N, C-alpha and C positions, 0 to 999 in steps of 0.2 A: 716202457716209455708211456706215460702217464697223460690222461686228457688230450691225446692226440687222433683221436678217430673223429677226423674232420671229412673225409669223403675226397682228400687231395691224395692221400697216398698212392705211390706207386707200385702197383704190384711187380712180383719177380719176372713174370711173364712178358710185363711190358719194357724190361731193361731192353737198352739197345748196346751195340758195338760202340768201342771209344772213338772208333774212324768216323762213325756218323755226326757224333756229337762235336769231334773237332772240326769236320766241315763245317757245321753251323758257325763255330767261331770264325774260321778262315774266311766264310762267306759275308761275314758282318764286318771285317776288315777290311775289306775290299771295297772303298765306297768313297767318294767325294772327301768327306771330312776328314780322313787321313791324307789325303793328298794336301788338304789346306794345312793341316798343323805341321806336315812335313816342310811346308813353303814358310811356316812363321818360325820354324827353327833356322833355317837359313837365312831368312828376312831379318832375325834377329841378332845376326852377327856371330850365330856357333860356328866354330871350325866342324869340318869334316868328321875328326876324331871326337869332337863333343857330341855332334848329332848322332854318330853310332852308338855312344857311350848314352845319351839321353833316352835313345831308343829303347836298348838293351835293359839299362836299369829302370827305367820306367816301366815296360812291360813285364819286367822281371818282378817288379813291386805286386802289380797287378795280379800276375799268376801266382804270386806267393798268397795272397789274402783271397782268390777265386778259389785256390784249390781248397785252402780251408774251410771256406764256405760250401765249397762243391761237394767234399767228402761228409759234411755233416748233412747236405740234402739227400745225398747218395743213402747214408745211414737210415733217415728217419722218412725217405721217401716223399718230402713234404717241399712245397714251393718257399720262395724266400719270405714273401707275404704271409704266410701262415707260420713259418718257421720263426719269424721275428716276433711274433707272440710270446716267444720264451725269454725275450731279453727286453723287450719295451712293454711287454701285455699287450692283449688285444685291441685296446683304443690306441695305444702309443703308437703300435706297428701301422695301424690303419692311418693314423694321420700322418706321422712322420714320412712313411713309405710313398704314400699316395700323395703328399704335398712335392716330396723330393722328385718323384716319376713327373708329374704334371710340370713342374717347373723345366726339369730336363728335356721333356718331349717339346713343350712349347717353345722354349729356346732354339733347340735343335730345327724344330719347323721354320722358325724364323731366319735362322742361319742359313738353311739350304734352299730355302724360297730367295732370300736375297742373291744367293750364289746363283740359282737359276736364273732369276731376274737380271742379275747383271751381266750375264753370258748371253742372255738372250738379246737384251739392249745393246751390247757392243756388238754382236754380229749383224742386227739391225742399220746400226749408226755406220757400221763398214761397208755395208751395201750401199747407203747411201752418200758414203763419201764424207760421212761427220764424225764427230765424236758423241759418245752416249753423254746426254745430259743427266744430273741428279734426278729432274721429275720422269724422263724415259726411264731410268734404271728402278724407280720408286713404282711407277705405273707398271712396269714390268712384271717385277717382284708381285704386285698386288694379283695380276691376272694369273700368273702361274700358281700364285699361293691358293687361289679361288679353284682353280683347276684341280690341283692335288687335293683340296680341301672336299670338292665334291665328290671326288673316286671314293675318297677314304668315307665319306657319310653314305654313299649309295653303294659302294660296293662296284668294283670292275675288276672282272675274271681275266680279262687280258693282261692285267697288271703281272700276273705271275709269270705270262710267257715274254713281256716285256723286261721283266728281270732277268730271263734266262739270255736274253740277247744283249740287255745293256750292261752288266757287269762283266762277262767276257770281253765286249767292245770296249770298255773302259780301259781293260788292261792292254789290249792291244793298241789303242791310242795312246796310252801313257809311253809304252816300249817303243812305238813309232816316232812318236815325238821326241824321245830320248836320243834315239838313233839319227833322226833327221836334225837335232838339236847340235849333236857331236859333229855331223857332217857339213852343215850350212853356218853354224854360230861359232866354230871354233870352240866347239863347249871343253873339250880336253883341257886347250889351253886357258879356259877361264876357271877351271875349276884346279888345275895346277896352279892357276896364280891366286887363285883366292886366299886373302888372308885380311880378314876382318880387324879394323882399327879397335874397334868395340864390340864386345860380346855381350848378352844378357847373362852368360855364365849357365854352367851345368845345372843348377838347381832349378834355374827357370827353365830348360829344356826337360828336365825330370817331370817337374809339375805339369807343363802341356800335355806330356806324353800319356801321364797318368790321367789326366783329366779328358783325354780323347776316347778312352775307353773305362772311366770310373765306374759308371752306372752299369756298363756291362759285366765288369767283374762281381758287383755287389749282387747283381741278380742272376749271376751265373747257376744258381743253385737250383732255379726253373727249368734248367736244361741237364745239370749234373745229376738231378735227381733220378734222370733214367739211366746212368751208368751202372754196369753190372758189380764194380767194386771198386774200392776207394784207389787202388792202382791205376783203373781206368779214368778217374776222374784228372789224375795227376797228366797222363799222356795226352788226353784230349785238350788240357787245357795248355800246355807246352808247344805241342805240335800245331794245335789249332790258331793260337795268337801269335806267337813270337815270329814266326816265318813271315806269314801273312804281312802283320804291323809291321815289320822290319823292312818288306819290300814296298808296302805302300807309302810309308813314311819318308824313305830314303829316295824314292821315284819323286814325291813333292818336292824334296828338297833339291836334289838334280835339277829337275825341270826348273826350279826357281832359280838356281844358279846358272844355267845356262842362258836363261830368257831374260834374267834380271828384273823379273816380275814376280811378284806375291799372289795377283790375282789368278785364280784359276783360268779361267777364260781369256783372260790375256796371254798365259802361258801357252795356251793349245794354240791360239790363233799365233803367237811367236814363234812357234816351232811347224807352222805351215798346215794345221789341221784343224781350220775353225767352224767348218760345218759339220764334218762327221765327229768332231772332237764336241760340238756343241749338241749334237745329236745323243751321244754316250753319255754326257755330263747330265743333261736332262732327265736323261731314261733311267740312270743310277739315281739321282736326286728322287725323282718322281716315286719310285717303288720304296725309298728309304724313308720318305716323307710321309707318306700315306700309313706306314706303321707309324711314325712318330705321331701324326694326329689320331689315330685309333688308341694307341698306348696312353696320348696325354688325355683323351677322353676318357677311356676308363679310369684312369687313376682319378678325374676331377669328379666321376660319378660316385668313387667310393668314397671320396675325400667328403662329398657333400649328402652320402647317405641314401644313394639314388640306387635303383639296381641296373642292370646290363640293359633291360629294355629301353632305358634313356640314353643309351651312348650316341645315338645319332645325334642328339641337342648338346650333349657334353663335348663331342667331338667337334661339333660346329663350332662351339665356343674355346676350345684350345686351339683350332686351327685360324680362327679369326684372329686370335690373339697373336698366334705366330704371326699370320701375315702382316698385321698392323706393326709388329717389331721390324719385320724385314722391309716393309717400307719406309720408318722413320731411321732408318741406317743401321740395324743391329750388326751387319757383317763387318762394320768400322769398329765394333767394340768385340770383336772375337776372341781376341787373346784375354780381355777381361772377362767374358762370359767361361772360356775356358780355366781359367784362374779361381773363378768363383765355384764352378763344379768340382776343381781339384779340392779345395776346401770344404765342401759341405757333404760332398759323398763317401769318401774314403774313410772317415770317423765312424760311419755306420757298419763298416765292416768291422772296425775293431770291436765293436760291441756284440756283433753276433758271433765273432770267433771267441770273445772271451767267455762268452754264457755256454757255447757247447765244449769248448776245449778245456777252460779253465775251471769253470763252475762244476761241470759234469764231467770233467775229465774224458770227453770223447765218447762216454756209454751212453748208447740210445735207450738203454733200458732206464737210466735215471731221467733223461731228459722230459720237460715237461712245458706244455703252454701255460701262458696266466691270462687272467682276465684285466681290465681297466687299463689303468696306466701304471707301469712297472718302473718306482722311482729310481733304483739304480742305474738303469739302462739308461731311460731319458735323460737323467742329471748327465751321465757320462757321454751320450751323444753330443748333449748340447755343448759339453766344455769341450769337447775335443774340436768339434766344428769351429768353435770360436777361437782356439788354440791353432788350430790349421791355418784358419784365414789371417792371423795376426802375424804369425810368424812366416806364413807364403807370400805375404806382399797382396794379398787380396783388398785390403778397403784402399790401397794405394789407386786403384783404379776408379776410386768414386771420389771427385772432388771434394764433397762435404766431409769426409772421413779421412782423406788424405794426408791434411795437417796435423791431425790428431796424435800425439807421440805414442801413446800407450796402444795403438790399433795399429802400428806398422813396427814390428820389432823383429826384424829378419833374423832368423836361426834354422840353421841346417835346411831342409825340405820339409814344405808346410804339410804336405799329404802325409809323409810317415810320422810327423811330431803328431797329427790326428790322430791317426791309427794308434800309435803306440799309446798317447795319454788316454784315450777312450778306452783300450784294452784293461790298462793296469787299474784306471779307475773303476772301471764296472767290476772288476775281480775284486777290490778291495770293497766297494759300497757293498757288493752283494753280501760279503761276508758281515760286516758292519750291521748292515740294514736287515740281514735275513733274509730269505727267498719267500718270502711271503707274496701275494698278490696285491 
């Protein structure tokens, strides 16, 4: 392996068991956004079989590409941001990955701040015997966004313990809520009678599921590089992602069906756990959002050419942007945000997979990093992302672009189209243009 002495390589003595890596993935799946995506699936009219198929096929796709990327990272011992220098060049990897990370983290920060604000405002309004006004929700989102941002910038050691409490509590609350929903709201009858007149379709469901963990699948190498062998990457990915993801998304979908609500805070109130449910929701959102702000800040710092010492400033910018998005109603565009994520991120996986497995045949001794911008990788990613957005209906979510015919050509599954096209194109361009930097 040439030109990879970067100081990032994981040594053999640092390798971990596949179980410990699987637990990292499972912990990441047990979160509020997964419940929300489950609510989106049922709220979009998908039948129970379609919901199950969407979850299994969506996470199956993610596991397929995260295993390919994870095995390459296991071989090389490199994190994805460094390994991508082979497919995109040093500058290409820096700007493309940093931009995607910053966009994703800022967006998720806004979504989760808005979720927390909505839940808190609903609880306050319920205590006062009124309904939460848009202004109350916006102010609540800003307050919680600021609280989360301050803890991200200043550091708060108590968040580790909050996470230990909030994640199990969220699972318990959801299970209790589902049981109470069946007992009090005639939930079994509602689910049995559930027969939506219109469905957004299986393709929509798969895209939403892929988007929920698209970024995690691409950066899986950051953790899989600690695996002892390729087989451990496969086991940790399948066992860590699919069972936990299936549980949380299905839980969100069933809770939504039982209560007739899409809003997670209204769902928890509807099954009789408004206060303890709020505590679990706020706690789980808080710990996740601190990571979103911090990761978004580091991505911005890298994008702007700053070192890690400036992370407080860039974290503040990332969190402030996310808080502003929360206040102006990003939560109402949740499906559109997911659709955009499913179009932009998977094609990056296609380029990374093509570089290691097609160009270098999975041989770490031949793999090398490149300087500058590597045209085959950058072009392949951009074309794949554009194709995924066009065929996946991403541009239909933007009024100014929705009426442009050639930007909305539904075909198969957008994320799969993007991965396949970027993968094939990168392999071809690498041969045609050569492997020069």
